RORODREN-476176 format. One record per residue (C-alpha): residue in one letter; x, y, z. Coordinates in steps of 0.2 Angstrom, whole numbers. Each point is the difference from the previous one (the first is absolute). Layout:
<rs>
- A;X;Y;Z
...
</rs>
This chain:
<rs>
- X;283;-646;28
- X;2;14;-14
- X;-14;9;-7
- X;1;-10;-17
- X;-2;-16;8
- X;-17;6;7
- X;-5;6;-17
- X;5;-17;-7
- X;-10;-10;12
- X;-14;11;-4
- X;1;-4;-17
- X;0;-19;5
- X;-16;2;10
- X;-6;8;-14
- X;2;-17;-11
- X;-5;-10;12
- X;-17;8;1
- X;-2;2;-20
- X;11;-15;-7
- X;-13;-11;-8
- X;3;-14;-13
- X;13;-10;6
- X;20;1;-3
- X;0;6;-17
- X;-13;14;5
- X;11;4;14
- X;15;2;-10
- X;-8;12;-12
- X;-5;10;15
- X;17;1;8
- X;6;6;-17
- X;-13;13;-1
- X;3;7;20
- X;18;-5;5
- X;9;2;-18
- X;-10;13;-8
- X;-6;11;12
- X;11;-3;14
- X;17;-4;-7
- X;5;-11;14
- X;9;-11;-14
- X;1;-1;-19
- X;-10;-10;-11
- X;14;-13;-3
- X;3;-3;19
- X;-18;-4;2
- X;-2;-12;-14
- X;16;-8;5
- X;-6;-1;18
- X;-16;-8;-5
- X;10;-13;-11
- X;9;-4;15
- X;-15;-3;11
- X;-10;-9;-13
- X;13;-15;0
- X;1;0;20
- X;-13;-10;10
- X;-12;11;8
- X;-12;14;-4
- X;8;8;-14
- X;-9;20;0
- X;4;-2;20
- X;19;-5;-2
- X;1;14;-13
- X;-7;15;10
- X;9;-7;14
- X;17;0;-11
- X;-4;19;-5
- X;0;3;20
- X;15;-9;2
- X;8;10;-15
- X;-6;15;7
- X;4;-1;19
- X;6;-16;3
- X;-5;-14;12
- X;-11;10;12
- X;-9;10;-13
- X;-3;-16;-10
- X;-8;-9;15
- X;-12;16;3
- X;-5;-1;-18
- X;-4;-19;2
- X;-11;4;14
- X;-9;14;-9
- X;-2;-9;-14
- X;-7;-15;7
- X;-11;6;15
- X;-16;7;-10
- X;-4;-16;-10
- X;5;-11;15
- X;-12;9;12
- X;-14;-2;-12
- X;2;-17;-3
- X;0;-4;20
- X;-16;9;1
- X;-8;-10;-14
- X;5;-16;8
- X;-7;6;18
- X;-15;6;-10
- X;-2;-18;-8
- X;2;-8;17
- X;-13;11;9
- X;-12;-3;-15
- X;3;-20;2
- X;-3;1;20
- X;-16;11;-3
- X;-7;-14;-11
- X;0;12;-15
- X;2;-6;-16
- X;14;4;-11
- X;-10;-4;-15
- X;2;18;-5
- X;20;-6;-5
- X;-6;-12;-13
- X;3;11;-14
- X;17;6;4
- X;6;-20;3
- X;0;-3;-18
- X;6;17;-6
- X;15;-3;11
- X;4;-16;-12
- X;-3;10;-15
- X;14;12;7
- X;13;-14;4
- X;-4;-7;-17
- X;4;17;-7
- X;17;0;11
- X;3;-18;-8
- X;-1;8;-18
- X;9;17;3
- X;13;-8;8
- X;4;-15;-11
- X;-2;12;-16
- X;13;10;6
- X;13;-11;8
- X;-2;-18;-10
- X;8;4;-17
- X;8;-17;-5
- X;-5;-18;-3
- X;9;-6;16
- X;-8;16;10
- X;-17;-8;-6
- X;4;-18;4
- X;6;6;18
- X;-17;9;3
- X;-12;-14;-7
- X;10;-12;13
- X;1;10;14
- X;-19;4;-3
- X;-4;-18;0
- X;11;-4;15
- X;-5;15;10
- X;-18;-5;-2
- X;1;-18;4
- X;12;3;15
- X;-4;13;11
- X;11;-2;13
- X;9;17;6
- X;16;-7;-5
- X;-4;-4;-18
- X;1;19;-4
- X;18;3;5
- X;7;-18;-7
- X;-9;4;-17
- X;8;19;-1
- X;18;-7;4
- X;-2;-14;-12
- X;-6;12;-12
- X;14;11;1
- X;13;-13;0
- X;-7;-6;-17
- X;4;15;-10
- X;15;5;10
- X;7;-15;-10
- X;-2;11;-16
- X;12;14;7
- X;11;-2;-15
- X;-15;9;-10
- X;3;17;10
- X;13;11;-6
- X;16;1;10
- X;4;15;13
- X;17;3;8
- X;5;10;14
- X;-11;-11;12
- X;7;7;18
- X;-12;-4;13
- X;3;8;17
- X;-14;-9;12
- X;-7;7;17
- X;-9;-15;6
- X;-8;8;16
- X;-17;1;-6
- X;3;-17;-10
- X;2;-8;18
- X;-12;9;8
- X;-12;-7;-12
- X;5;-17;2
- X;0;2;17
- X;-17;4;3
- X;-5;-14;-13
- X;9;-12;12
- X;-6;6;17
- X;-17;3;-6
- X;0;-19;-7
- X;7;-8;16
- X;-11;12;11
- X;-16;-5;-11
- X;6;-20;1
- X;3;1;20
- X;-15;12;5
- X;-19;-2;0
- X;0;18;-3
- X;-12;5;-14
- X;7;17;-2
- X;17;-7;0
- X;-4;-12;-13
- X;-9;11;-11
- X;14;12;0
- X;10;-13;-6
- X;-13;-7;-14
- X;0;18;-6
- X;19;5;1
- X;2;-17;-9
- X;-13;4;-15
- X;9;18;1
- X;16;-7;-5
- X;-6;-11;-14
- X;-12;10;-10
- X;9;5;-17
- X;-13;12;-11
- X;-10;10;13
- X;-17;-1;9
- X;-8;-12;-14
- X;12;-15;2
- X;-2;3;20
- X;-17;-5;-1
- X;2;-18;-6
- X;12;-3;14
- X;-12;9;13
- X;-14;-10;-6
- X;8;-17;-1
- X;8;2;20
- X;-15;8;8
- X;-15;-7;-8
- X;4;-17;-7
- X;14;-4;13
- X;-3;9;16
- X;-20;3;-3
- X;2;18;9
- X;-13;6;-11
- X;-11;-5;-12
- X;2;2;-18
- X;-15;12;-2
- X;7;9;13
- X;17;2;-8
- X;-6;6;-16
- X;-13;14;9
- X;18;6;7
- X;9;-2;-16
- X;-14;8;-11
- X;0;15;14
- X;19;4;-1
- X;-2;2;-19
- X;-13;16;5
- X;15;7;11
- X;15;10;-4
- X;16;-5;4
- X;9;-18;2
- X;-7;-15;-4
- X;10;-9;13
- X;-10;10;13
- X;-14;-15;-4
- X;12;-8;13
- X;-9;12;14
- X;-16;-8;-4
- X;6;-20;-2
- X;8;2;18
- X;-15;9;8
- X;-11;-14;-3
- X;13;-14;4
- X;0;7;17
- X;-20;2;1
- X;-1;-11;16
- X;9;12;11
- X;-12;15;-2
- X;2;17;-7
- X;18;2;7
- X;6;-17;-6
- X;-6;6;-17
- X;8;17;1
- X;16;-11;5
- X;-2;-12;-16
- X;-2;16;-10
- X;17;7;7
- X;10;-17;0
- X;-5;-4;-17
- X;4;19;-7
- X;17;-2;7
- X;3;-16;-5
- X;-5;2;-18
- X;9;17;-4
- X;16;-3;12
- X;12;-11;-11
- X;-3;9;-15
- X;6;15;8
- X;16;-8;7
- X;2;-7;-19
- X;0;18;-7
- X;10;7;13
- X;13;-15;-3
- X;-1;0;-20
- X;0;17;-4
- X;18;4;5
- X;7;-12;-14
- X;-14;-3;-12
- X;9;10;-14
- X;13;-14;1
- X;-8;-14;3
- X;-11;0;-15
- X;15;-1;-11
- X;1;-18;5
- X;-9;-11;-16
- X;-7;-13;11
- X;-9;13;11
- X;-7;8;-15
- X;-5;-18;-8
- X;-8;-5;16
- X;-13;13;-1
- X;-9;-6;-15
- X;-4;-17;10
- X;-5;8;15
- X;-13;14;-7
- X;-7;-16;-13
- X;-3;-11;17
- X;-7;16;8
- X;-12;1;-14
- X;-4;-19;1
- X;-4;3;18
- X;-13;15;-3
- X;-8;-12;-14
- X;-4;-14;12
- X;-5;14;13
- X;-15;5;-11
- X;-5;-19;-1
- X;1;-3;19
- X;-8;16;5
- X;-15;-5;-11
- X;-2;-17;10
- X;-10;8;16
- X;-12;9;-11
- X;-17;-10;-5
- X;4;-2;-20
- X;-14;8;-7
- X;-5;8;-17
- X;0;17;10
- X;16;-2;9
- X;10;-6;-14
- X;-7;14;-10
- X;5;14;13
- X;17;-7;-1
- X;1;2;-17
- X;-8;17;-1
- X;13;6;13
- X;15;-6;-10
- X;-8;8;-17
- X;-2;16;10
- X;16;0;6
- X;7;-4;-17
- X;-10;12;-11
- X;-5;15;9
- X;9;10;12
- X;-12;0;15
- X;9;1;14
- X;1;-16;12
- X;-8;10;16
- X;-15;5;-9
- X;-3;-19;-8
- X;2;-7;19
- X;-12;15;7
- X;-13;-6;-14
- X;1;-18;4
- X;-2;5;18
- X;-17;10;-4
- X;-7;-13;-10
- X;4;-12;13
- X;-14;11;9
- X;-11;2;-12
- X;0;-17;-9
- X;-10;-12;12
</rs>
């Protein structure tokens, strides 16, 4: 491996340890380090790669930095880039889950987490507002957002979410004639990575249904969720909550919110939250089982997006010329926004409905909206207040 590749991986590690604030902040830091300072690619190339990743299922900033690795050094460097980017946050989330399990086993109260639980709801509410304000720009989009929010709220089955995304995309795809026609569409598709993506999905589904092995079923659960999430980590939250809290009861609503609040205080991808959920889902198997749970959850959640970016990046420039493809993105984005709105309401349910808790949700939303206080500072402040206020 050339020296340039080692320097690039060192830069990726630096981003993994310092990139707070979610996909938008991640992209800003990528511009600063990878474009302005190192010149691995041009500003326009990064904008286009991020646009591509934004409309694929999976973690946007993770797919973007993986695609940069692919562009610089091909598939091998891309996989190394992915590992370097996700390992720090996934490891910390596994440790956080082990710590919570240990405290519960020792009979130590998790009351000190009570402030950051409603704060997590405030983060999701803020994400819902920001996403909807950016991507919902038409009456059709507003209607789709409202309908998807209502359906996602009342029907929490894991299969409702992909059905809503497909339906939303289909509705706006019917209006493709509103988009300008582009010519010279010559698609040359290499199917290998897509076949791999579908093959792993089907194999995991079959093995998950015929085996009683929880790690296999967890891998299938997270791989499926990672295959269906449009819009990044905030959209992932309602899917995981519906499946692992409401449907399978692998962890409590309070534990889920505590983990989500912790991941807000970490640099790197929000999808590393899967490491926390997978860990607690395997708690009855001891520490080794919990670490295995973190591993299969992390691999499962990140792998489909990686396969898809490897697949699509080769013919994206031609694919986006199709009006139906461009038109469907409006509906997919609107439904994703509605799902995050529903998540903000659903995540408040496990919390005691008091004036204090509602005030914490509102205060967190307002601080995110009207100040520039970094999310890690807010979460750490909430943790300290949890210890101080009795």
